[in-house]
N, CA, C and O atoms as CSV, one atom per row, in Angstrom:
chain,resi,resn,atom,element,x,y,z
A,1,MET,N,N,1.700,11.303,-6.688
A,1,MET,CA,C,1.239,10.150,-5.970
A,1,MET,C,C,1.718,8.866,-6.641
A,1,MET,O,O,2.189,7.948,-5.970
A,2,ALA,N,N,1.599,8.804,-7.938
A,2,ALA,CA,C,1.977,7.582,-8.656
A,2,ALA,C,C,3.456,7.271,-8.478
A,2,ALA,O,O,3.832,6.102,-8.406
A,3,ARG,N,N,4.296,8.288,-8.407
A,3,ARG,CA,C,5.737,8.059,-8.220
A,3,ARG,C,C,6.013,7.446,-6.854
A,3,ARG,O,O,6.957,6.669,-6.715
A,4,GLY,N,N,5.233,7.766,-5.867
A,4,GLY,CA,C,5.414,7.190,-4.538
A,4,GLY,C,C,4.849,5.788,-4.420
A,4,GLY,O,O,5.338,4.978,-3.633
A,5,ILE,N,N,3.832,5.507,-5.191
A,5,ILE,CA,C,3.192,4.190,-5.139
A,5,ILE,C,C,4.083,3.113,-5.750
A,5,ILE,O,O,4.094,1.982,-5.264
A,6,ALA,N,N,4.825,3.437,-6.800
A,6,ALA,CA,C,5.648,2.430,-7.483
A,6,ALA,C,C,6.659,1.765,-6.538
A,6,ALA,O,O,6.715,0.536,-6.500
A,7,PRO,N,N,7.460,2.522,-5.771
A,7,PRO,CA,C,8.380,1.854,-4.840
A,7,PRO,C,C,7.652,1.104,-3.719
A,7,PRO,O,O,8.112,0.059,-3.259
A,8,LEU,N,N,6.533,1.641,-3.296
A,8,LEU,CA,C,5.731,0.990,-2.271
A,8,LEU,C,C,5.262,-0.375,-2.770
A,8,LEU,O,O,5.334,-1.368,-2.046
A,9,LEU,N,N,4.792,-0.414,-3.987
A,9,LEU,CA,C,4.329,-1.660,-4.593
A,9,LEU,C,C,5.477,-2.660,-4.733
A,9,LEU,O,O,5.295,-3.852,-4.488
A,10,ARG,N,N,6.648,-2.183,-5.122
A,10,ARG,CA,C,7.817,-3.051,-5.271
A,10,ARG,C,C,8.195,-3.678,-3.920
A,10,ARG,O,O,8.472,-4.875,-3.846
A,11,ARG,N,N,8.204,-2.878,-2.872
A,11,ARG,CA,C,8.530,-3.393,-1.545
A,11,ARG,C,C,7.439,-4.353,-1.045
A,11,ARG,O,O,7.728,-5.357,-0.394
A,12,LEU,N,N,6.206,-4.029,-1.357
A,12,LEU,CA,C,5.097,-4.879,-0.948
A,12,LEU,C,C,5.201,-6.263,-1.591
A,12,LEU,O,O,4.899,-7.270,-0.951
A,13,LYS,N,N,5.623,-6.314,-2.839
A,13,LYS,CA,C,5.755,-7.602,-3.530
A,13,LYS,C,C,6.791,-8.488,-2.848
A,13,LYS,O,O,6.666,-9.712,-2.855
A,14,SER,N,N,7.825,-7.865,-2.254
A,14,SER,CA,C,8.825,-8.669,-1.554
A,14,SER,C,C,8.278,-9.241,-0.248
A,14,SER,O,O,8.839,-10.193,0.294
A,15,LEU,N,N,7.192,-8.669,0.257
A,15,LEU,CA,C,6.556,-9.163,1.482
A,15,LEU,C,C,5.374,-10.079,1.204
A,15,LEU,O,O,4.714,-10.549,2.131
A,16,GLU,N,N,5.112,-10.329,-0.055
A,16,GLU,CA,C,3.964,-11.151,-0.439
A,16,GLU,C,C,4.042,-12.521,0.221
A,16,GLU,O,O,5.089,-13.168,0.223
A,17,GLY,N,N,2.922,-12.945,0.777
A,17,GLY,CA,C,2.860,-14.241,1.424
A,17,GLY,C,C,3.328,-14.234,2.871
A,17,GLY,O,O,3.365,-15.282,3.516
A,18,THR,N,N,3.682,-13.075,3.382
A,18,THR,CA,C,4.089,-12.967,4.781
A,18,THR,C,C,2.982,-12.259,5.564
A,18,THR,O,O,2.119,-11.615,4.968
A,19,PRO,N,N,3.000,-12.372,6.866
A,19,PRO,CA,C,1.988,-11.672,7.661
A,19,PRO,C,C,2.276,-10.172,7.810
A,19,PRO,O,O,1.517,-9.462,8.469
A,20,TYR,N,N,3.361,-9.689,7.205
A,20,TYR,CA,C,3.776,-8.307,7.401
A,20,TYR,C,C,3.295,-7.336,6.331
A,20,TYR,O,O,3.433,-6.125,6.503
A,21,SER,N,N,2.748,-7.822,5.258
A,21,SER,CA,C,2.407,-6.945,4.140
A,21,SER,C,C,1.374,-5.884,4.520
A,21,SER,O,O,1.534,-4.717,4.165
A,22,ARG,N,N,0.333,-6.267,5.227
A,22,ARG,CA,C,-0.702,-5.303,5.614
A,22,ARG,C,C,-0.146,-4.297,6.623
A,22,ARG,O,O,-0.439,-3.105,6.538
A,23,SER,N,N,0.655,-4.776,7.574
A,23,SER,CA,C,1.276,-3.879,8.550
A,23,SER,C,C,2.224,-2.898,7.874
A,23,SER,O,O,2.325,-1.743,8.287
A,24,PHE,N,N,2.912,-3.351,6.844
A,24,PHE,CA,C,3.812,-2.488,6.096
A,24,PHE,C,C,3.046,-1.326,5.472
A,24,PHE,O,O,3.527,-0.193,5.455
A,25,LEU,N,N,1.865,-1.612,4.964
A,25,LEU,CA,C,1.075,-0.569,4.320
A,25,LEU,C,C,0.424,0.381,5.313
A,25,LEU,O,O,0.468,1.598,5.137
A,26,LEU,N,N,-0.174,-0.172,6.346
A,26,LEU,CA,C,-1.002,0.638,7.236
A,26,LEU,C,C,-0.335,0.994,8.558
A,26,LEU,O,O,-0.742,1.954,9.212
A,27,GLY,N,N,0.675,0.244,8.960
A,27,GLY,CA,C,1.314,0.473,10.242
A,27,GLY,C,C,2.434,1.494,10.217
A,27,GLY,O,O,2.782,2.057,11.255
A,28,LEU,N,N,3.000,1.737,9.055
A,28,LEU,CA,C,4.061,2.733,8.945
A,28,LEU,C,C,3.436,4.060,8.532
A,28,LEU,O,O,2.764,4.138,7.504
A,29,PRO,N,N,3.654,5.101,9.331
A,29,PRO,CA,C,2.961,6.380,9.094
A,29,PRO,C,C,3.134,6.957,7.687
A,29,PRO,O,O,2.173,7.472,7.116
A,30,HIS,N,N,4.336,6.880,7.121
A,30,HIS,CA,C,4.543,7.444,5.780
A,30,HIS,C,C,3.757,6.681,4.724
A,30,HIS,O,O,3.177,7.278,3.817
A,31,ASN,N,N,3.744,5.367,4.848
A,31,ASN,CA,C,2.995,4.559,3.878
A,31,ASN,C,C,1.491,4.791,4.023
A,31,ASN,O,O,0.783,4.926,3.025
A,32,ALA,N,N,1.013,4.836,5.246
A,32,ALA,CA,C,-0.416,5.057,5.480
A,32,ALA,C,C,-0.855,6.421,4.952
A,32,ALA,O,O,-1.936,6.550,4.378
A,33,ALA,N,N,-0.013,7.440,5.148
A,33,ALA,CA,C,-0.343,8.785,4.650
A,33,ALA,C,C,-0.365,8.817,3.127
A,33,ALA,O,O,-1.242,9.441,2.529
A,34,LEU,N,N,0.599,8.145,2.499
A,34,LEU,CA,C,0.629,8.091,1.034
A,34,LEU,C,C,-0.623,7.400,0.503
A,34,LEU,O,O,-1.218,7.852,-0.475
A,35,LEU,N,N,-1.019,6.315,1.140
A,35,LEU,CA,C,-2.213,5.599,0.689
A,35,LEU,C,C,-3.479,6.420,0.900
A,35,LEU,O,O,-4.372,6.420,0.052
A,36,ALA,N,N,-3.556,7.109,2.013
A,36,ALA,CA,C,-4.732,7.947,2.270
A,36,ALA,C,C,-4.845,9.045,1.223
A,36,ALA,O,O,-5.934,9.311,0.713
A,37,ALA,N,N,-3.726,9.682,0.901
A,37,ALA,CA,C,-3.741,10.736,-0.111
A,37,ALA,C,C,-4.044,10.159,-1.491
A,37,ALA,O,O,-4.800,10.752,-2.259
A,38,SER,N,N,-3.464,9.022,-1.803
A,38,SER,CA,C,-3.664,8.396,-3.110
A,38,SER,C,C,-5.098,7.937,-3.306
A,38,SER,O,O,-5.630,7.978,-4.416
A,39,GLU,N,N,-5.714,7.503,-2.222
A,39,GLU,CA,C,-7.103,7.046,-2.315
A,39,GLU,C,C,-8.012,8.189,-2.763
A,39,GLU,O,O,-8.957,7.978,-3.524
A,40,GLY,N,N,-7.723,9.387,-2.289
A,40,GLY,CA,C,-8.512,10.544,-2.693
A,40,GLY,C,C,-8.411,10.836,-4.184
A,40,GLY,O,O,-9.336,11.394,-4.777
A,41,TYR,N,N,-7.278,10.456,-4.796
A,41,TYR,CA,C,-7.088,10.667,-6.227
A,41,TYR,C,C,-7.443,9.439,-7.056
A,41,TYR,O,O,-7.407,9.480,-8.286
A,42,GLY,N,N,-7.780,8.360,-6.385
A,42,GLY,CA,C,-8.160,7.149,-7.106
A,42,GLY,C,C,-7.007,6.456,-7.798
A,42,GLY,O,O,-7.198,5.834,-8.843
A,43,CYS,N,N,-5.807,6.551,-7.231
A,43,CYS,CA,C,-4.656,5.940,-7.913
A,43,CYS,C,C,-3.996,4.828,-7.083
A,43,CYS,O,O,-2.781,4.637,-7.140
A,44,ILE,N,N,-4.804,4.109,-6.322
A,44,ILE,CA,C,-4.278,2.956,-5.592
A,44,ILE,C,C,-4.416,1.729,-6.491
A,44,ILE,O,O,-5.511,1.427,-6.965
A,45,PRO,N,N,-3.306,1.018,-6.728
A,45,PRO,CA,C,-3.373,-0.181,-7.568
A,45,PRO,C,C,-4.292,-1.235,-6.948
A,45,PRO,O,O,-4.426,-1.303,-5.726
A,46,PRO,N,N,-4.917,-2.048,-7.783
A,46,PRO,CA,C,-5.877,-3.054,-7.291
A,46,PRO,C,C,-5.283,-4.017,-6.261
A,46,PRO,O,O,-5.973,-4.410,-5.321
A,47,GLU,N,N,-4.019,-4.401,-6.422
A,47,GLU,CA,C,-3.421,-5.351,-5.485
A,47,GLU,C,C,-3.254,-4.747,-4.090
A,47,GLU,O,O,-3.363,-5.457,-3.090
A,48,ILE,N,N,-2.992,-3.448,-4.019
A,48,ILE,CA,C,-2.907,-2.773,-2.729
A,48,ILE,C,C,-4.310,-2.573,-2.164
A,48,ILE,O,O,-4.533,-2.777,-0.971
A,49,ASP,N,N,-5.231,-2.184,-2.993
A,49,ASP,CA,C,-6.615,-1.982,-2.550
A,49,ASP,C,C,-7.186,-3.271,-1.942
A,49,ASP,O,O,-7.834,-3.235,-0.896
A,50,LYS,N,N,-6.944,-4.387,-2.594
A,50,LYS,CA,C,-7.437,-5.687,-2.112
A,50,LYS,C,C,-6.852,-5.993,-0.746
A,50,LYS,O,O,-7.567,-6.443,0.150
A,51,LEU,N,N,-5.566,-5.755,-0.580
A,51,LEU,CA,C,-4.902,-6.047,0.688
A,51,LEU,C,C,-5.416,-5.150,1.814
A,51,LEU,O,O,-5.584,-5.601,2.947
A,52,ILE,N,N,-5.662,-3.896,1.500
A,52,ILE,CA,C,-6.158,-2.951,2.502
A,52,ILE,C,C,-7.549,-3.360,2.982
A,52,ILE,O,O,-7.859,-3.231,4.166
A,53,ARG,N,N,-8.373,-3.845,2.083
A,53,ARG,CA,C,-9.764,-4.158,2.420
A,53,ARG,C,C,-9.918,-5.492,3.143
A,53,ARG,O,O,-10.994,-5.793,3.661
A,54,GLN,N,N,-8.859,-6.290,3.183
A,54,GLN,CA,C,-8.923,-7.563,3.903
A,54,GLN,C,C,-9.029,-7.291,5.400
A,54,GLN,O,O,-8.390,-6.378,5.923
A,55,ALA,N,N,-9.821,-8.073,6.063
A,55,ALA,CA,C,-9.991,-7.902,7.518
A,55,ALA,C,C,-8.912,-8.621,8.276
A,55,ALA,O,O,-8.894,-8.588,9.506
């Protein structure tokens, strides 16, 4: 899980400050599945967790 999160986090940082960052995480099926699986293991970085919980 951690190996998959690192590239995701890197790509997310390039979208920082845009309206697309949340859609990138939750709107793309592969990213959403990785996050769902990672959440079960408790290995979601705080910056991703914060973004996911935003309404």
